[in-house]
Biopython code that builds the backbone (N, CA, C, O; Angstrom):
import numpy as np
from Bio.PDB.StructureBuilder import StructureBuilder

atoms = [
    (1, "UNK", "N", (58.547, -32.208, -58.430)),
    (1, "UNK", "CA", (58.182, -33.314, -57.684)),
    (1, "UNK", "C", (59.157, -34.676, -57.906)),
    (1, "UNK", "O", (59.823, -34.874, -58.922)),
    (2, "UNK", "N", (59.093, -35.613, -56.679)),
    (2, "UNK", "CA", (60.094, -36.246, -56.474)),
    (2, "UNK", "C", (59.756, -37.668, -57.620)),
    (2, "UNK", "O", (58.585, -37.867, -57.942)),
    (3, "UNK", "N", (60.550, -38.318, -58.009)),
    (3, "UNK", "CA", (60.322, -39.163, -59.019)),
    (3, "UNK", "C", (59.337, -40.605, -58.394)),
    (3, "UNK", "O", (58.403, -41.177, -58.957)),
    (4, "UNK", "N", (59.947, -40.882, -57.083)),
    (4, "UNK", "CA", (58.754, -41.926, -56.493)),
    (4, "UNK", "C", (57.338, -41.701, -56.438)),
    (4, "UNK", "O", (56.545, -42.630, -56.594)),
    (5, "UNK", "N", (56.979, -40.519, -56.226)),
    (5, "UNK", "CA", (55.495, -40.138, -56.397)),
    (5, "UNK", "C", (55.029, -40.605, -57.721)),
    (5, "UNK", "O", (54.041, -41.324, -57.871)),
    (6, "UNK", "N", (55.761, -40.179, -58.646)),
    (6, "UNK", "CA", (55.487, -40.662, -60.240)),
    (6, "UNK", "C", (55.315, -42.022, -60.535)),
    (6, "UNK", "O", (54.418, -42.528, -61.209)),
    (7, "UNK", "N", (56.329, -42.613, -59.925)),
    (7, "UNK", "CA", (56.004, -44.243, -60.089)),
    (7, "UNK", "C", (55.345, -44.817, -59.224)),
    (7, "UNK", "O", (55.132, -45.990, -59.531)),
    (8, "UNK", "N", (54.876, -44.481, -58.170)),
    (8, "UNK", "CA", (53.693, -44.737, -57.315)),
    (8, "UNK", "C", (52.315, -44.709, -58.199)),
    (8, "UNK", "O", (51.660, -45.640, -58.669)),
    (9, "UNK", "N", (52.116, -43.270, -58.250)),
    (9, "UNK", "CA", (50.957, -42.676, -59.224)),
    (9, "UNK", "C", (50.856, -44.081, -60.268)),
    (9, "UNK", "O", (49.912, -44.865, -60.167)),
    (10, "UNK", "N", (51.744, -44.230, -61.072)),
    (10, "UNK", "CA", (51.606, -44.970, -62.091)),
    (10, "UNK", "C", (51.268, -46.568, -62.004)),
    (10, "UNK", "O", (50.784, -47.314, -62.855)),
    (11, "UNK", "N", (51.686, -46.812, -60.711)),
    (11, "UNK", "CA", (51.265, -48.505, -60.388)),
    (11, "UNK", "C", (49.862, -48.320, -59.590)),
    (11, "UNK", "O", (49.079, -49.270, -59.612)),
    (12, "UNK", "N", (49.537, -47.224, -58.938)),
    (12, "UNK", "CA", (48.084, -47.231, -58.478)),
    (12, "UNK", "C", (47.157, -46.941, -59.650)),
    (12, "UNK", "O", (45.999, -47.350, -59.559)),
    (13, "UNK", "N", (47.585, -46.195, -60.880)),
    (13, "UNK", "CA", (46.526, -46.183, -61.912)),
    (13, "UNK", "C", (46.680, -47.414, -62.299)),
    (13, "UNK", "O", (45.646, -47.754, -62.875)),
    (14, "UNK", "N", (47.422, -48.234, -62.277)),
    (14, "UNK", "CA", (47.191, -49.624, -62.903)),
    (14, "UNK", "C", (46.174, -50.588, -62.131)),
    (14, "UNK", "O", (45.442, -51.444, -62.627)),
    (15, "UNK", "N", (46.300, -50.276, -60.971)),
    (15, "UNK", "CA", (45.590, -51.014, -59.612)),
    (15, "UNK", "C", (44.226, -50.641, -59.541)),
    (15, "UNK", "O", (43.333, -51.369, -59.107)),
    (16, "UNK", "N", (44.057, -49.285, -60.054)),
    (16, "UNK", "CA", (42.453, -48.743, -59.992)),
    (16, "UNK", "C", (41.466, -49.452, -60.395)),
    (16, "UNK", "O", (40.352, -49.036, -60.075)),
    (17, "UNK", "N", (41.523, -50.344, -60.968)),
    (17, "UNK", "CA", (40.563, -51.320, -61.752)),
    (17, "UNK", "C", (40.122, -52.038, -60.719)),
    (17, "UNK", "O", (40.903, -52.496, -59.886)),
    (18, "UNK", "N", (38.629, -52.238, -60.653)),
    (18, "UNK", "CA", (38.101, -53.376, -59.654)),
    (18, "UNK", "C", (38.484, -54.897, -59.552)),
    (18, "UNK", "O", (38.624, -55.649, -58.587)),
    (19, "UNK", "N", (38.610, -55.078, -60.999)),
    (19, "UNK", "CA", (38.924, -56.664, -61.194)),
    (19, "UNK", "C", (40.597, -56.782, -60.938)),
    (19, "UNK", "O", (41.195, -57.852, -60.824)),
    (20, "UNK", "N", (41.094, -55.697, -60.888)),
    (20, "UNK", "CA", (42.774, -56.020, -60.839)),
    (20, "UNK", "C", (42.871, -55.593, -59.116)),
    (20, "UNK", "O", (43.978, -55.725, -58.593)),
    (21, "UNK", "N", (42.066, -55.240, -58.520)),
    (21, "UNK", "CA", (42.055, -54.896, -56.853)),
    (21, "UNK", "C", (41.293, -56.450, -56.156)),
    (21, "UNK", "O", (41.627, -56.970, -55.092)),
    (22, "UNK", "N", (40.373, -56.878, -56.967)),
    (22, "UNK", "CA", (39.995, -58.162, -56.721)),
    (22, "UNK", "C", (41.111, -59.234, -56.832)),
    (22, "UNK", "O", (41.178, -60.054, -55.917)),
    (23, "UNK", "N", (41.938, -59.308, -57.793)),
    (23, "UNK", "CA", (43.039, -60.196, -57.982)),
    (23, "UNK", "C", (44.157, -60.087, -56.868)),
    (23, "UNK", "O", (44.822, -61.040, -56.464)),
    (24, "UNK", "N", (44.261, -58.802, -56.442)),
    (24, "UNK", "CA", (45.189, -58.529, -55.243)),
    (24, "UNK", "C", (44.843, -58.937, -54.095)),
    (24, "UNK", "O", (45.722, -59.238, -53.287)),
    (25, "UNK", "N", (43.759, -59.020, -53.829)),
    (25, "UNK", "CA", (43.346, -59.391, -52.590)),
    (25, "UNK", "C", (42.991, -60.951, -52.607)),
    (25, "UNK", "O", (43.245, -61.643, -51.621)),
    (26, "UNK", "N", (42.463, -61.424, -53.626)),
    (26, "UNK", "CA", (42.612, -63.320, -53.823)),
    (26, "UNK", "C", (44.197, -63.700, -53.775)),
    (26, "UNK", "O", (44.500, -64.775, -53.257)),
    (27, "UNK", "N", (45.259, -62.819, -54.319)),
    (27, "UNK", "CA", (46.636, -63.550, -53.943)),
    (27, "UNK", "C", (47.048, -63.127, -52.797)),
    (27, "UNK", "O", (48.082, -63.646, -52.377)),
    (28, "UNK", "N", (46.538, -62.327, -52.156)),
    (28, "UNK", "CA", (47.280, -62.031, -50.803)),
    (28, "UNK", "C", (46.825, -63.136, -49.798)),
    (28, "UNK", "O", (47.614, -63.307, -48.868)),
    (29, "UNK", "N", (45.810, -63.848, -49.801)),
    (29, "UNK", "CA", (45.735, -65.322, -49.198)),
    (29, "UNK", "C", (46.653, -66.361, -49.884)),
    (29, "UNK", "O", (46.638, -67.502, -49.421)),
    (30, "UNK", "N", (47.419, -66.095, -50.897)),
    (30, "UNK", "CA", (48.125, -67.421, -51.184)),
    (30, "UNK", "C", (48.195, -67.324, -52.719)),
    (30, "UNK", "O", (47.314, -66.648, -53.251)),
    (31, "UNK", "N", (49.363, -68.057, -53.707)),
    (31, "UNK", "CA", (49.347, -68.134, -54.698)),
    (31, "UNK", "C", (48.183, -68.733, -55.345)),
    (31, "UNK", "O", (47.464, -69.329, -54.542)),
    (32, "UNK", "N", (47.839, -68.751, -56.387)),
    (32, "UNK", "CA", (46.678, -69.362, -57.129)),
    (32, "UNK", "C", (46.870, -69.437, -58.776)),
    (32, "UNK", "O", (47.405, -68.520, -59.399)),
    (33, "UNK", "N", (46.385, -70.604, -59.382)),
    (33, "UNK", "CA", (46.545, -70.764, -60.847)),
    (33, "UNK", "C", (45.438, -69.785, -61.217)),
    (33, "UNK", "O", (44.450, -69.420, -60.580)),
    (34, "UNK", "N", (46.014, -69.377, -62.772)),
    (34, "UNK", "CA", (45.074, -68.372, -63.370)),
    (34, "UNK", "C", (43.688, -69.104, -63.244)),
    (34, "UNK", "O", (42.809, -68.338, -62.848)),
    (35, "UNK", "N", (43.231, -70.512, -63.502)),
    (35, "UNK", "CA", (42.167, -71.086, -64.168)),
    (35, "UNK", "C", (41.292, -70.998, -62.503)),
    (35, "UNK", "O", (40.082, -70.773, -62.519)),
    (36, "UNK", "N", (42.012, -71.191, -61.162)),
    (36, "UNK", "CA", (41.409, -71.006, -59.984)),
    (36, "UNK", "C", (41.009, -69.536, -59.609)),
    (36, "UNK", "O", (40.030, -69.301, -58.901)),
    (37, "UNK", "N", (41.701, -68.705, -60.048)),
    (37, "UNK", "CA", (41.350, -67.110, -60.246)),
    (37, "UNK", "C", (40.040, -66.819, -61.040)),
    (37, "UNK", "O", (39.065, -66.127, -60.746)),
    (38, "UNK", "N", (40.310, -67.514, -62.060)),
    (38, "UNK", "CA", (39.027, -67.171, -62.995)),
    (38, "UNK", "C", (37.392, -67.715, -62.536)),
    (38, "UNK", "O", (36.350, -67.084, -62.715)),
    (39, "UNK", "N", (37.522, -68.863, -61.998)),
    (39, "UNK", "CA", (36.605, -69.339, -61.087)),
    (39, "UNK", "C", (35.767, -68.785, -59.942)),
    (39, "UNK", "O", (34.544, -68.757, -59.805)),
    (40, "UNK", "N", (36.976, -68.255, -58.980)),
    (40, "UNK", "CA", (36.389, -67.522, -57.825)),
    (40, "UNK", "C", (36.171, -66.118, -58.058)),
    (40, "UNK", "O", (35.839, -65.404, -57.112)),
    (41, "UNK", "N", (36.358, -65.524, -59.507)),
    (41, "UNK", "CA", (35.922, -64.108, -59.957)),
    (41, "UNK", "C", (34.702, -64.268, -60.764)),
    (41, "UNK", "O", (33.834, -63.395, -60.797)),
    (42, "UNK", "N", (34.629, -65.361, -61.408)),
    (42, "UNK", "CA", (33.335, -65.785, -62.125)),
    (42, "UNK", "C", (33.402, -65.130, -63.458)),
    (42, "UNK", "O", (32.371, -64.808, -64.049)),
    (43, "UNK", "N", (35.066, -64.843, -64.145)),
    (43, "UNK", "CA", (35.282, -64.407, -65.264)),
    (43, "UNK", "C", (36.149, -65.472, -66.223)),
    (43, "UNK", "O", (36.358, -66.607, -65.794)),
    (44, "UNK", "N", (36.674, -65.040, -67.609)),
    (44, "UNK", "CA", (37.219, -65.886, -68.245)),
    (44, "UNK", "C", (38.624, -66.092, -67.699)),
    (44, "UNK", "O", (39.212, -65.397, -66.870)),
    (45, "UNK", "N", (39.023, -67.124, -68.291)),
    (45, "UNK", "CA", (40.473, -67.526, -67.868)),
    (45, "UNK", "C", (41.283, -66.339, -68.767)),
    (45, "UNK", "O", (42.138, -65.747, -68.107)),
    (46, "UNK", "N", (41.155, -65.947, -70.035)),
    (46, "UNK", "CA", (41.811, -64.870, -70.959)),
    (46, "UNK", "C", (41.764, -63.633, -70.313)),
    (46, "UNK", "O", (42.571, -62.728, -70.529)),
    (47, "UNK", "N", (40.661, -63.568, -69.378)),
    (47, "UNK", "CA", (40.400, -62.216, -69.202)),
    (47, "UNK", "C", (41.299, -62.022, -68.027)),
    (47, "UNK", "O", (42.064, -61.058, -68.056)),
    (48, "UNK", "N", (41.300, -63.008, -66.754)),
    (48, "UNK", "CA", (42.217, -63.023, -65.830)),
    (48, "UNK", "C", (43.678, -62.793, -66.533)),
    (48, "UNK", "O", (44.431, -61.928, -66.085)),
    (49, "UNK", "N", (43.964, -63.425, -67.407)),
    (49, "UNK", "CA", (45.617, -63.635, -67.972)),
    (49, "UNK", "C", (45.803, -62.100, -68.408)),
    (49, "UNK", "O", (46.854, -61.499, -68.188)),
    (50, "UNK", "N", (44.810, -61.572, -68.980)),
    (50, "UNK", "CA", (44.744, -60.054, -69.470)),
    (50, "UNK", "C", (45.316, -59.083, -68.287)),
    (50, "UNK", "O", (46.377, -58.460, -68.314)),
    (51, "UNK", "N", (44.411, -59.111, -67.318)),
    (51, "UNK", "CA", (44.778, -58.454, -65.924)),
    (51, "UNK", "C", (46.061, -58.671, -65.524)),
    (51, "UNK", "O", (46.836, -57.715, -65.553)),
    (52, "UNK", "N", (46.470, -59.826, -65.127)),
    (52, "UNK", "CA", (47.723, -60.120, -64.375)),
    (52, "UNK", "C", (48.828, -59.448, -65.497)),
    (52, "UNK", "O", (49.572, -58.553, -65.097)),
    (53, "UNK", "N", (48.909, -59.929, -66.963)),
    (53, "UNK", "CA", (49.578, -59.481, -67.782)),
    (53, "UNK", "C", (49.931, -57.671, -67.694)),
    (53, "UNK", "O", (51.090, -57.257, -67.674)),
    (54, "UNK", "N", (49.094, -57.032, -67.664)),
    (54, "UNK", "CA", (48.928, -55.482, -67.774)),
    (54, "UNK", "C", (49.658, -55.161, -66.391)),
    (54, "UNK", "O", (50.425, -54.202, -66.297)),
    (55, "UNK", "N", (49.328, -56.170, -65.126)),
    (55, "UNK", "CA", (49.666, -55.533, -63.778)),
    (55, "UNK", "C", (51.356, -55.690, -63.953)),
    (55, "UNK", "O", (52.183, -54.800, -63.757)),
    (56, "UNK", "N", (51.659, -57.323, -64.452)),
    (56, "UNK", "CA", (53.170, -57.483, -64.598)),
    (56, "UNK", "C", (53.830, -56.477, -65.360)),
    (56, "UNK", "O", (54.947, -56.061, -65.053)),
    (57, "UNK", "N", (53.130, -56.038, -66.422)),
    (57, "UNK", "CA", (54.096, -55.278, -67.210)),
    (57, "UNK", "C", (53.966, -53.635, -66.395)),
    (57, "UNK", "O", (54.913, -52.850, -66.407)),
    (58, "UNK", "N", (53.075, -53.426, -65.944)),
    (58, "UNK", "CA", (53.391, -52.282, -65.408)),
    (58, "UNK", "C", (54.357, -51.790, -64.590)),
    (58, "UNK", "O", (55.078, -50.793, -64.639)),
    (59, "UNK", "N", (54.149, -53.223, -63.381)),
    (59, "UNK", "CA", (55.311, -53.125, -62.311)),
    (59, "UNK", "C", (56.523, -53.125, -62.945)),
    (59, "UNK", "O", (57.389, -52.288, -62.692)),
    (60, "UNK", "N", (56.682, -54.234, -63.962)),
    (60, "UNK", "CA", (58.174, -54.605, -64.428)),
    (60, "UNK", "C", (58.909, -53.342, -65.050)),
    (60, "UNK", "O", (60.059, -53.015, -64.758)),
    (61, "UNK", "N", (57.857, -52.497, -66.195)),
    (61, "UNK", "CA", (58.566, -51.414, -66.656)),
    (61, "UNK", "C", (58.813, -50.491, -65.670)),
    (61, "UNK", "O", (59.886, -49.908, -65.828)),
    (62, "UNK", "N", (58.136, -50.143, -64.641)),
    (62, "UNK", "CA", (58.604, -49.230, -63.623)),
    (62, "UNK", "C", (59.725, -49.608, -62.619)),
    (62, "UNK", "O", (60.383, -48.779, -61.990)),
    (63, "UNK", "N", (59.847, -50.748, -62.553)),
    (63, "UNK", "CA", (60.780, -51.269, -61.612)),
    (63, "UNK", "C", (62.431, -51.287, -62.528)),
    (63, "UNK", "O", (63.482, -50.937, -61.991)),
    (64, "UNK", "N", (62.333, -51.722, -63.826)),
    (64, "UNK", "CA", (63.509, -51.551, -64.710)),
    (64, "UNK", "C", (63.710, -49.945, -64.846)),
    (64, "UNK", "O", (64.837, -49.500, -64.629)),
    (65, "UNK", "N", (62.755, -49.140, -65.165)),
    (65, "UNK", "CA", (62.959, -47.642, -65.272)),
    (65, "UNK", "C", (63.604, -47.023, -64.092)),
    (65, "UNK", "O", (64.205, -45.953, -64.179)),
    (66, "UNK", "N", (63.475, -47.736, -62.915)),
    (66, "UNK", "CA", (64.008, -47.141, -61.479)),
    (66, "UNK", "C", (65.360, -47.763, -61.753)),
    (66, "UNK", "O", (66.317, -47.011, -61.939)),
    (67, "UNK", "N", (65.535, -49.230, -61.799)),
    (67, "UNK", "CA", (67.031, -49.611, -61.777)),
    (67, "UNK", "C", (67.978, -48.894, -62.764)),
    (67, "UNK", "O", (69.179, -48.826, -62.505)),
    (68, "UNK", "N", (67.412, -48.303, -64.002)),
    (68, "UNK", "CA", (68.209, -47.767, -65.098)),
    (68, "UNK", "C", (68.549, -46.063, -64.340)),
    (68, "UNK", "O", (69.616, -45.488, -64.550)),
    (69, "UNK", "N", (67.764, -45.640, -63.725)),
    (69, "UNK", "CA", (68.040, -44.552, -63.164)),
    (69, "UNK", "C", (69.137, -44.427, -62.251)),
    (69, "UNK", "O", (69.947, -43.504, -62.164)),
    (70, "UNK", "N", (69.037, -45.701, -61.445)),
    (70, "UNK", "CA", (69.981, -45.961, -60.210)),
    (70, "UNK", "C", (71.182, -46.304, -60.715)),
    (70, "UNK", "O", (72.180, -46.162, -60.009)),
    (71, "UNK", "N", (71.291, -46.847, -62.109)),
    (71, "UNK", "CA", (72.548, -46.977, -62.472)),
    (71, "UNK", "C", (73.403, -46.042, -63.287)),
    (71, "UNK", "O", (74.597, -46.222, -63.526)),
    (72, "UNK", "N", (72.638, -44.979, -63.708)),
    (72, "UNK", "CA", (73.361, -44.199, -64.250)),
    (72, "UNK", "C", (73.543, -42.824, -63.522)),
    (72, "UNK", "O", (74.016, -41.804, -64.025)),
    (73, "UNK", "N", (73.045, -43.000, -62.149)),
    (73, "UNK", "CA", (73.503, -42.221, -61.326)),
    (73, "UNK", "C", (72.259, -40.934, -61.077)),
    (73, "UNK", "O", (72.471, -40.014, -60.287)),
]
sb = StructureBuilder()
sb.init_structure("model")
sb.init_model(0)
sb.init_chain("A")
sb.init_seg("    ")
for serial, (resi, resn, name, xyz) in enumerate(atoms, 1):
    if name == "N":
        sb.init_residue(resn, " ", resi, " ")
    sb.init_atom(name, np.array(xyz, "f"), 0.0, 1.0, " ", f" {name:<3s}", serial, name[0])
structure = sb.get_structure()
């Protein structure tokens, strides 16, 4: 199986949470502060921050892994 499919599956797994999808849809309209996201979603700011941190971590770890594979050939 091609590695790109594994990378995409990992990112999609992270985004499979309804709250994270809601965040993505809200951010598609433009940047927002975490406090504003929390207000719009009706959840706490720490909860939004946790979701954002998880998404950031998932994407950056996959991107850095991809970069390392390209660098080593």
